[in-house]
Jmol script that loads the backbone (N, CA, C; Angstrom):
load data "model"
ATOM      1  N   MET A   1       0.830  -1.175   0.000  1.00  0.00           N
ATOM      2  CA  MET A   1       0.000   0.000   0.000  1.00  0.00           C
ATOM      3  C   MET A   1       0.875   1.239   0.000  1.00  0.00           C
ATOM      4  N   VAL A   2       0.408   2.232  -0.678  1.00  0.00           N
ATOM      5  CA  VAL A   2       1.132   3.486  -0.767  1.00  0.00           C
ATOM      6  C   VAL A   2       0.176   4.604  -0.392  1.00  0.00           C
ATOM      7  N   ASP A   3       0.651   5.576   0.357  1.00  0.00           N
ATOM      8  CA  ASP A   3      -0.206   6.707   0.703  1.00  0.00           C
ATOM      9  C   ASP A   3      -0.549   7.506  -0.541  1.00  0.00           C
ATOM     10  N   GLY A   4      -1.817   7.870  -0.669  1.00  0.00           N
ATOM     11  CA  GLY A   4      -2.241   8.735  -1.759  1.00  0.00           C
ATOM     12  C   GLY A   4      -1.616  10.103  -1.581  1.00  0.00           C
ATOM     13  N   ALA A   5      -1.189  10.720  -2.654  1.00  0.00           N
ATOM     14  CA  ALA A   5      -0.444  11.964  -2.574  1.00  0.00           C
ATOM     15  C   ALA A   5      -1.239  13.100  -1.943  1.00  0.00           C
ATOM     16  N   LYS A   6      -2.394  13.429  -2.488  1.00  0.00           N
ATOM     17  CA  LYS A   6      -3.131  14.578  -1.980  1.00  0.00           C
ATOM     18  C   LYS A   6      -4.370  14.179  -1.194  1.00  0.00           C
ATOM     19  N   ALA A   7      -4.958  13.067  -1.544  1.00  0.00           N
ATOM     20  CA  ALA A   7      -6.237  12.693  -0.944  1.00  0.00           C
ATOM     21  C   ALA A   7      -6.095  12.179   0.481  1.00  0.00           C
ATOM     22  N   GLY A   8      -4.895  11.763   0.863  1.00  0.00           N
ATOM     23  CA  GLY A   8      -4.702  11.223   2.193  1.00  0.00           C
ATOM     24  C   GLY A   8      -5.293   9.840   2.363  1.00  0.00           C
ATOM     25  N   LYS A   9      -5.568   9.167   1.255  1.00  0.00           N
ATOM     26  CA  LYS A   9      -6.146   7.831   1.294  1.00  0.00           C
ATOM     27  C   LYS A   9      -5.088   6.806   0.942  1.00  0.00           C
ATOM     28  N   LYS A  10      -5.339   5.576   1.367  1.00  0.00           N
ATOM     29  CA  LYS A  10      -4.463   4.474   0.987  1.00  0.00           C
ATOM     30  C   LYS A  10      -4.813   4.060  -0.438  1.00  0.00           C
ATOM     31  N   VAL A  11      -3.799   3.828  -1.242  1.00  0.00           N
ATOM     32  CA  VAL A  11      -3.998   3.432  -2.632  1.00  0.00           C
ATOM     33  C   VAL A  11      -3.315   2.092  -2.833  1.00  0.00           C
ATOM     34  N   PHE A  12      -4.034   1.140  -3.421  1.00  0.00           N
ATOM     35  CA  PHE A  12      -3.445  -0.154  -3.725  1.00  0.00           C
ATOM     36  C   PHE A  12      -2.846  -0.110  -5.120  1.00  0.00           C
ATOM     37  N   ILE A  13      -1.627  -0.594  -5.236  1.00  0.00           N
ATOM     38  CA  ILE A  13      -0.973  -0.674  -6.532  1.00  0.00           C
ATOM     39  C   ILE A  13      -0.838  -2.140  -6.890  1.00  0.00           C
ATOM     40  N   LYS A  14      -1.451  -2.523  -7.994  1.00  0.00           N
ATOM     41  CA  LYS A  14      -1.435  -3.919  -8.413  1.00  0.00           C
ATOM     42  C   LYS A  14      -0.072  -4.271  -8.994  1.00  0.00           C
ATOM     43  N   THR A  15       0.440  -5.391  -8.557  1.00  0.00           N
ATOM     44  CA  THR A  15       1.694  -5.887  -9.100  1.00  0.00           C
ATOM     45  C   THR A  15       1.500  -7.325  -9.537  1.00  0.00           C
ATOM     46  N   GLU A  16       2.210  -7.736 -10.548  1.00  0.00           N
ATOM     47  CA  GLU A  16       2.179  -9.122 -11.003  1.00  0.00           C
ATOM     48  C   GLU A  16       3.355  -9.826 -10.348  1.00  0.00           C
ATOM     49  N   THR A  17       3.073 -10.679  -9.396  1.00  0.00           N
ATOM     50  CA  THR A  17       4.141 -11.313  -8.632  1.00  0.00           C
ATOM     51  C   THR A  17       4.293 -12.789  -8.932  1.00  0.00           C
ATOM     52  N   GLY A  18       3.282 -13.383  -9.545  1.00  0.00           N
ATOM     53  CA  GLY A  18       3.309 -14.823  -9.761  1.00  0.00           C
ATOM     54  C   GLY A  18       2.939 -15.609  -8.517  1.00  0.00           C
ATOM     55  N   LYS A  19       2.625 -14.914  -7.428  1.00  0.00           N
ATOM     56  CA  LYS A  19       2.230 -15.581  -6.191  1.00  0.00           C
ATOM     57  C   LYS A  19       0.788 -16.064  -6.309  1.00  0.00           C
ATOM     58  N   LYS A  20       0.530 -17.190  -5.651  1.00  0.00           N
ATOM     59  CA  LYS A  20      -0.814 -17.762  -5.695  1.00  0.00           C
ATOM     60  C   LYS A  20      -1.361 -17.946  -4.289  1.00  0.00           C
ATOM     61  N   VAL A  21      -2.676 -17.763  -4.169  1.00  0.00           N
ATOM     62  CA  VAL A  21      -3.359 -17.939  -2.891  1.00  0.00           C
ATOM     63  C   VAL A  21      -4.465 -18.980  -3.051  1.00  0.00           C
ATOM     64  N   PHE A  22      -4.518 -19.886  -2.081  1.00  0.00           N
ATOM     65  CA  PHE A  22      -5.578 -20.889  -2.001  1.00  0.00           C
ATOM     66  C   PHE A  22      -6.462 -20.503  -0.827  1.00  0.00           C
ATOM     67  N   ILE A  23      -7.746 -20.314  -1.090  1.00  0.00           N
ATOM     68  CA  ILE A  23      -8.684 -19.962  -0.025  1.00  0.00           C
ATOM     69  C   ILE A  23      -9.777 -21.021   0.010  1.00  0.00           C
ATOM     70  N   LYS A  24      -9.960 -21.636   1.173  1.00  0.00           N
ATOM     71  CA  LYS A  24     -11.041 -22.598   1.368  1.00  0.00           C
ATOM     72  C   LYS A  24     -11.983 -22.027   2.413  1.00  0.00           C
ATOM     73  N   THR A  25     -13.263 -22.020   2.080  1.00  0.00           N
ATOM     74  CA  THR A  25     -14.265 -21.396   2.929  1.00  0.00           C
ATOM     75  C   THR A  25     -15.187 -22.445   3.534  1.00  0.00           C
ATOM     76  N   PHE A  26     -15.415 -22.327   4.820  1.00  0.00           N
ATOM     77  CA  PHE A  26     -16.336 -23.193   5.551  1.00  0.00           C
ATOM     78  C   PHE A  26     -17.407 -22.305   6.169  1.00  0.00           C
ATOM     79  N   GLY A  27     -18.605 -22.845   6.329  1.00  0.00           N
ATOM     80  CA  GLY A  27     -19.628 -22.105   7.056  1.00  0.00           C
ATOM     81  C   GLY A  27     -20.628 -21.416   6.161  1.00  0.00           C
ATOM     82  N   CYS A  28     -21.023 -20.229   6.555  1.00  0.00           N
ATOM     83  CA  CYS A  28     -22.165 -19.538   5.969  1.00  0.00           C
ATOM     84  C   CYS A  28     -21.812 -18.712   4.730  1.00  0.00           C
ATOM     85  N   GLN A  29     -22.867 -18.135   4.124  1.00  0.00           N
ATOM     86  CA  GLN A  29     -22.689 -17.301   2.937  1.00  0.00           C
ATOM     87  C   GLN A  29     -21.856 -16.058   3.230  1.00  0.00           C
ATOM     88  N   MET A  30     -21.933 -15.557   4.435  1.00  0.00           N
ATOM     89  CA  MET A  30     -21.128 -14.388   4.791  1.00  0.00           C
ATOM     90  C   MET A  30     -19.647 -14.730   4.698  1.00  0.00           C
ATOM     91  N   ASN A  31     -19.285 -15.946   5.045  1.00  0.00           N
ATOM     92  CA  ASN A  31     -17.891 -16.366   4.909  1.00  0.00           C
ATOM     93  C   ASN A  31     -17.480 -16.406   3.440  1.00  0.00           C
ATOM     94  N   GLU A  32     -18.393 -16.820   2.554  1.00  0.00           N
ATOM     95  CA  GLU A  32     -18.100 -16.807   1.116  1.00  0.00           C
ATOM     96  C   GLU A  32     -17.783 -15.382   0.663  1.00  0.00           C
ATOM     97  N   TYR A  33     -18.591 -14.441   1.095  1.00  0.00           N
ATOM     98  CA  TYR A  33     -18.364 -13.035   0.765  1.00  0.00           C
ATOM     99  C   TYR A  33     -17.013 -12.569   1.305  1.00  0.00           C
ATOM    100  N   ASP A  34     -16.733 -12.908   2.562  1.00  0.00           N
ATOM    101  CA  ASP A  34     -15.466 -12.500   3.180  1.00  0.00           C
ATOM    102  C   ASP A  34     -14.269 -13.087   2.437  1.00  0.00           C
ATOM    103  N   SER A  35     -14.381 -14.330   2.012  1.00  0.00           N
ATOM    104  CA  SER A  35     -13.285 -14.968   1.271  1.00  0.00           C
ATOM    105  C   SER A  35     -13.056 -14.276  -0.067  1.00  0.00           C
ATOM    106  N   ASP A  36     -14.144 -13.942  -0.756  1.00  0.00           N
ATOM    107  CA  ASP A  36     -14.017 -13.214  -2.021  1.00  0.00           C
ATOM    108  C   ASP A  36     -13.354 -11.862  -1.800  1.00  0.00           C
ATOM    109  N   LYS A  37     -13.716 -11.201  -0.724  1.00  0.00           N
ATOM    110  CA  LYS A  37     -13.133  -9.894  -0.406  1.00  0.00           C
ATOM    111  C   LYS A  37     -11.636 -10.024  -0.108  1.00  0.00           C
ATOM    112  N   MET A  38     -11.261 -11.063   0.667  1.00  0.00           N
ATOM    113  CA  MET A  38      -9.841 -11.288   0.964  1.00  0.00           C
ATOM    114  C   MET A  38      -9.057 -11.534  -0.322  1.00  0.00           C
ATOM    115  N   ALA A  39      -9.629 -12.320  -1.228  1.00  0.00           N
ATOM    116  CA  ALA A  39      -8.962 -12.595  -2.501  1.00  0.00           C
ATOM    117  C   ALA A  39      -8.772 -11.309  -3.299  1.00  0.00           C
ATOM    118  N   ASP A  40      -9.788 -10.461  -3.319  1.00  0.00           N
ATOM    119  CA  ASP A  40      -9.692  -9.187  -4.039  1.00  0.00           C
ATOM    120  C   ASP A  40      -8.604  -8.291  -3.454  1.00  0.00           C
ATOM    121  N   VAL A  41      -8.558  -8.194  -2.136  1.00  0.00           N
ATOM    122  CA  VAL A  41      -7.560  -7.340  -1.477  1.00  0.00           C
ATOM    123  C   VAL A  41      -6.153  -7.887  -1.707  1.00  0.00           C
ATOM    124  N   LEU A  42      -5.980  -9.192  -1.576  1.00  0.00           N
ATOM    125  CA  LEU A  42      -4.659  -9.792  -1.801  1.00  0.00           C
ATOM    126  C   LEU A  42      -4.198  -9.598  -3.240  1.00  0.00           C
ATOM    127  N   HIS A  43      -5.129  -9.655  -4.169  1.00  0.00           N
ATOM    128  CA  HIS A  43      -4.769  -9.441  -5.573  1.00  0.00           C
ATOM    129  C   HIS A  43      -4.373  -7.982  -5.815  1.00  0.00           C
ATOM    130  N   ALA A  44      -5.189  -7.073  -5.301  1.00  0.00           N
ATOM    131  CA  ALA A  44      -4.921  -5.648  -5.518  1.00  0.00           C
ATOM    132  C   ALA A  44      -3.656  -5.183  -4.806  1.00  0.00           C
ATOM    133  N   ALA A  45      -3.441  -5.646  -3.594  1.00  0.00           N
ATOM    134  CA  ALA A  45      -2.328  -5.145  -2.788  1.00  0.00           C
ATOM    135  C   ALA A  45      -1.017  -5.875  -3.029  1.00  0.00           C
ATOM    136  N   GLN A  46      -1.093  -7.181  -3.299  1.00  0.00           N
ATOM    137  CA  GLN A  46       0.129  -7.977  -3.378  1.00  0.00           C
ATOM    138  C   GLN A  46       0.265  -8.776  -4.671  1.00  0.00           C
ATOM    139  N   GLY A  47      -0.723  -8.704  -5.556  1.00  0.00           N
ATOM    140  CA  GLY A  47      -0.636  -9.402  -6.833  1.00  0.00           C
ATOM    141  C   GLY A  47      -0.926 -10.893  -6.773  1.00  0.00           C
ATOM    142  N   TYR A  48      -1.514 -11.368  -5.681  1.00  0.00           N
ATOM    143  CA  TYR A  48      -1.829 -12.793  -5.561  1.00  0.00           C
ATOM    144  C   TYR A  48      -2.938 -13.179  -6.530  1.00  0.00           C
ATOM    145  N   GLU A  49      -2.747 -14.307  -7.200  1.00  0.00           N
ATOM    146  CA  GLU A  49      -3.768 -14.883  -8.068  1.00  0.00           C
ATOM    147  C   GLU A  49      -4.365 -16.089  -7.361  1.00  0.00           C
ATOM    148  N   PRO A  50      -5.673 -16.281  -7.455  1.00  0.00           N
ATOM    149  CA  PRO A  50      -6.279 -17.446  -6.807  1.00  0.00           C
ATOM    150  C   PRO A  50      -5.909 -18.745  -7.514  1.00  0.00           C
ATOM    151  N   THR A  51      -5.819 -19.813  -6.739  1.00  0.00           N
ATOM    152  CA  THR A  51      -5.588 -21.144  -7.289  1.00  0.00           C
ATOM    153  C   THR A  51      -6.492 -22.136  -6.575  1.00  0.00           C
ATOM    154  N   LYS A  52      -6.898 -23.166  -7.278  1.00  0.00           N
ATOM    155  CA  LYS A  52      -7.691 -24.240  -6.669  1.00  0.00           C
ATOM    156  C   LYS A  52      -6.794 -25.386  -6.219  1.00  0.00           C
ATOM    157  N   ASN A  53      -5.496 -25.266  -6.475  1.00  0.00           N
ATOM    158  CA  ASN A  53      -4.529 -26.305  -6.131  1.00  0.00           C
ATOM    159  C   ASN A  53      -3.729 -25.868  -4.905  1.00  0.00           C
ATOM    160  N   VAL A  54      -4.008 -26.483  -3.768  1.00  0.00           N
ATOM    161  CA  VAL A  54      -3.352 -26.097  -2.521  1.00  0.00           C
ATOM    162  C   VAL A  54      -1.841 -26.301  -2.588  1.00  0.00           C
ATOM    163  N   GLU A  55      -1.386 -27.272  -3.364  1.00  0.00           N
ATOM    164  CA  GLU A  55       0.047 -27.565  -3.432  1.00  0.00           C
ATOM    165  C   GLU A  55       0.849 -26.487  -4.150  1.00  0.00           C
ATOM    166  N   GLU A  56       0.237 -25.724  -5.043  1.00  0.00           N
ATOM    167  CA  GLU A  56       0.977 -24.673  -5.748  1.00  0.00           C
ATOM    168  C   GLU A  56       0.830 -23.307  -5.088  1.00  0.00           C
ATOM    169  N   ALA A  57       0.070 -23.235  -4.006  1.00  0.00           N
ATOM    170  CA  ALA A  57      -0.188 -21.955  -3.344  1.00  0.00           C
ATOM    171  C   ALA A  57       1.009 -21.485  -2.524  1.00  0.00           C
ATOM    172  N   ASP A  58       1.272 -20.189  -2.607  1.00  0.00           N
ATOM    173  CA  ASP A  58       2.270 -19.549  -1.748  1.00  0.00           C
ATOM    174  C   ASP A  58       1.651 -19.165  -0.407  1.00  0.00           C
ATOM    175  N   LEU A  59       0.346 -18.969  -0.423  1.00  0.00           N
ATOM    176  CA  LEU A  59      -0.399 -18.576   0.766  1.00  0.00           C
ATOM    177  C   LEU A  59      -1.663 -19.423   0.829  1.00  0.00           C
ATOM    178  N   ILE A  60      -1.933 -20.013   1.994  1.00  0.00           N
ATOM    179  CA  ILE A  60      -3.120 -20.843   2.188  1.00  0.00           C
ATOM    180  C   ILE A  60      -3.970 -20.205   3.279  1.00  0.00           C
ATOM    181  N   LEU A  61      -5.235 -19.947   2.952  1.00  0.00           N
ATOM    182  CA  LEU A  61      -6.161 -19.359   3.918  1.00  0.00           C
ATOM    183  C   LEU A  61      -7.368 -20.266   4.091  1.00  0.00           C
ATOM    184  N   PHE A  62      -7.723 -20.529   5.341  1.00  0.00           N
ATOM    185  CA  PHE A  62      -8.971 -21.207   5.670  1.00  0.00           C
ATOM    186  C   PHE A  62      -9.846 -20.182   6.375  1.00  0.00           C
ATOM    187  N   ASN A  63     -11.018 -19.960   5.844  1.00  0.00           N
ATOM    188  CA  ASN A  63     -11.961 -19.022   6.439  1.00  0.00           C
ATOM    189  C   ASN A  63     -13.124 -19.837   6.991  1.00  0.00           C
ATOM    190  N   THR A  64     -13.302 -19.797   8.297  1.00  0.00           N
ATOM    191  CA  THR A  64     -14.322 -20.629   8.926  1.00  0.00           C
ATOM    192  C   THR A  64     -15.075 -19.866   9.998  1.00  0.00           C
ATOM    193  N   CYS A  65     -16.071 -20.527  10.514  1.00  0.00           N
ATOM    194  CA  CYS A  65     -16.897 -19.980  11.579  1.00  0.00           C
ATOM    195  C   CYS A  65     -16.936 -20.998  12.703  1.00  0.00           C
ATOM    196  N   SER A  66     -16.528 -20.612  13.879  1.00  0.00           N
ATOM    197  CA  SER A  66     -16.501 -21.565  14.992  1.00  0.00           C
ATOM    198  C   SER A  66     -17.882 -21.780  15.596  1.00  0.00           C
ATOM    199  N   VAL A  67     -18.880 -21.061  15.122  1.00  0.00           N
ATOM    200  CA  VAL A  67     -20.245 -21.269  15.592  1.00  0.00           C
ATOM    201  C   VAL A  67     -20.750 -22.634  15.133  1.00  0.00           C
ATOM    202  N   ARG A  68     -20.320 -23.048  13.953  1.00  0.00           N
ATOM    203  CA  ARG A  68     -20.736 -24.337  13.414  1.00  0.00           C
ATOM    204  C   ARG A  68     -19.656 -25.370  13.717  1.00  0.00           C
ATOM    205  N   GLU A  69     -19.981 -26.297  14.594  1.00  0.00           N
ATOM    206  CA  GLU A  69     -18.987 -27.266  15.063  1.00  0.00           C
ATOM    207  C   GLU A  69     -18.446 -28.134  13.930  1.00  0.00           C
ATOM    208  N   LYS A  70     -19.306 -28.542  13.011  1.00  0.00           N
ATOM    209  CA  LYS A  70     -18.859 -29.400  11.913  1.00  0.00           C
ATOM    210  C   LYS A  70     -17.830 -28.677  11.039  1.00  0.00           C
ATOM    211  N   ALA A  71     -18.064 -27.409  10.762  1.00  0.00           N
ATOM    212  CA  ALA A  71     -17.106 -26.630   9.969  1.00  0.00           C
ATOM    213  C   ALA A  71     -15.770 -26.533  10.686  1.00  0.00           C
ATOM    214  N   GLN A  72     -15.809 -26.333  11.984  1.00  0.00           N
ATOM    215  CA  GLN A  72     -14.577 -26.231  12.767  1.00  0.00           C
ATOM    216  C   GLN A  72     -13.801 -27.545  12.719  1.00  0.00           C
ATOM    217  N   GLU A  73     -14.488 -28.664  12.828  1.00  0.00           N
ATOM    218  CA  GLU A  73     -13.831 -29.969  12.760  1.00  0.00           C
ATOM    219  C   GLU A  73     -13.192 -30.199  11.392  1.00  0.00           C
ATOM    220  N   LYS A  74     -13.866 -29.770  10.329  1.00  0.00           N
ATOM    221  CA  LYS A  74     -13.325 -29.925   8.974  1.00  0.00           C
ATOM    222  C   LYS A  74     -12.034 -29.131   8.808  1.00  0.00           C
ATOM    223  N   VAL A  75     -11.998 -27.940   9.387  1.00  0.00           N
ATOM    224  CA  VAL A  75     -10.798 -27.108   9.280  1.00  0.00           C
ATOM    225  C   VAL A  75      -9.612 -27.797   9.929  1.00  0.00           C
ATOM    226  N   PHE A  76      -9.782 -28.303  11.136  1.00  0.00           N
ATOM    227  CA  PHE A  76      -8.674 -28.973  11.815  1.00  0.00           C
ATOM    228  C   PHE A  76      -8.227 -30.211  11.047  1.00  0.00           C
ATOM    229  N   SER A  77      -9.164 -30.920  10.451  1.00  0.00           N
ATOM    230  CA  SER A  77      -8.829 -32.087   9.639  1.00  0.00           C
ATOM    231  C   SER A  77      -8.013 -31.675   8.415  1.00  0.00           C
ATOM    232  N   ASP A  78      -8.464 -30.630   7.722  1.00  0.00           N
ATOM    233  CA  ASP A  78      -7.741 -30.148   6.538  1.00  0.00           C
ATOM    234  C   ASP A  78      -6.364 -29.608   6.900  1.00  0.00           C
ATOM    235  N   LEU A  79      -6.257 -28.913   8.020  1.00  0.00           N
ATOM    236  CA  LEU A  79      -4.951 -28.409   8.455  1.00  0.00           C
ATOM    237  C   LEU A  79      -3.971 -29.552   8.670  1.00  0.00           C
ATOM    238  N   GLY A  80      -4.449 -30.630   9.261  1.00  0.00           N
ATOM    239  CA  GLY A  80      -3.595 -31.796   9.468  1.00  0.00           C
ATOM    240  C   GLY A  80      -3.121 -32.407   8.162  1.00  0.00           C
ATOM    241  N   ARG A  81      -3.988 -32.388   7.142  1.00  0.00           N
ATOM    242  CA  ARG A  81      -3.625 -32.969   5.845  1.00  0.00           C
ATOM    243  C   ARG A  81      -2.618 -32.129   5.064  1.00  0.00           C
ATOM    244  N   ILE A  82      -2.643 -30.812   5.234  1.00  0.00           N
ATOM    245  CA  ILE A  82      -1.774 -29.970   4.396  1.00  0.00           C
ATOM    246  C   ILE A  82      -0.582 -29.375   5.131  1.00  0.00           C
ATOM    247  N   LYS A  83      -0.446 -29.607   6.416  1.00  0.00           N
ATOM    248  CA  LYS A  83       0.612 -28.930   7.178  1.00  0.00           C
ATOM    249  C   LYS A  83       2.011 -29.238   6.661  1.00  0.00           C
ATOM    250  N   HIS A  84       2.198 -30.343   5.984  1.00  0.00           N
ATOM    251  CA  HIS A  84       3.520 -30.695   5.458  1.00  0.00           C
ATOM    252  C   HIS A  84       3.879 -29.894   4.205  1.00  0.00           C
ATOM    253  N   LEU A  85       2.910 -29.207   3.601  1.00  0.00           N
ATOM    254  CA  LEU A  85       3.147 -28.501   2.342  1.00  0.00           C
ATOM    255  C   LEU A  85       3.905 -27.187   2.511  1.00  0.00           C
ATOM    256  N   LYS A  86       3.699 -26.519   3.608  1.00  0.00           N
ATOM    257  CA  LYS A  86       4.260 -25.176   3.781  1.00  0.00           C
ATOM    258  C   LYS A  86       4.927 -25.037   5.138  1.00  0.00           C
ATOM    259  N   ASP A  87       5.803 -24.040   5.240  1.00  0.00           N
ATOM    260  CA  ASP A  87       6.378 -23.688   6.533  1.00  0.00           C
ATOM    261  C   ASP A  87       5.270 -23.137   7.418  1.00  0.00           C
ATOM    262  N   LYS A  88       5.490 -23.233   8.714  1.00  0.00           N
ATOM    263  CA  LYS A  88       4.511 -22.671   9.633  1.00  0.00           C
ATOM    264  C   LYS A  88       4.414 -21.177   9.406  1.00  0.00           C
ATOM    265  N   GLY A  89       3.209 -20.674   9.489  1.00  0.00           N
ATOM    266  CA  GLY A  89       2.986 -19.260   9.265  1.00  0.00           C
ATOM    267  C   GLY A  89       2.207 -18.649  10.399  1.00  0.00           C
ATOM    268  N   VAL A  90       1.205 -17.930  10.051  1.00  0.00           N
ATOM    269  CA  VAL A  90       0.422 -17.185  11.011  1.00  0.00           C
ATOM    270  C   VAL A  90      -0.971 -17.786  11.089  1.00  0.00           C
ATOM    271  N   LEU A  91      -1.474 -17.912  12.294  1.00  0.00           N
ATOM    272  CA  LEU A  91      -2.849 -18.342  12.513  1.00  0.00           C
ATOM    273  C   LEU A  91      -3.596 -17.151  13.075  1.00  0.00           C
ATOM    274  N   ILE A  92      -4.635 -16.746  12.378  1.00  0.00           N
ATOM    275  CA  ILE A  92      -5.420 -15.592  12.798  1.00  0.00           C
ATOM    276  C   ILE A  92      -6.799 -16.080  13.191  1.00  0.00           C
ATOM    277  N   GLY A  93      -7.248 -15.690  14.368  1.00  0.00           N
ATOM    278  CA  GLY A  93      -8.554 -16.171  14.841  1.00  0.00           C
ATOM    279  C   GLY A  93      -9.541 -15.068  14.999  1.00  0.00           C
TER     280      GLY A  93
END
end "model"
wireframe off; spacefill off
backbone 0.3
color backbone group
């Protein structure tokens, strides 16, 4: 992000980085919207392109809702299956 010169607003500059992001969404329709928004921001700010292949992703995001127990269980199961693919990163709750 770069500060806007006169407007005092943050401006996103799109860059082509070749980086890919895998986003898997669990839970409600609001989570689907949030995942789409995250993908848009990552693309605009950092040049990330979405991928459906978790193995080629530079960044892996799971968007879930802990209100639904089944969704929460699926996330932990998926995390166990893919943890060998990438270095440990950040967990945001």
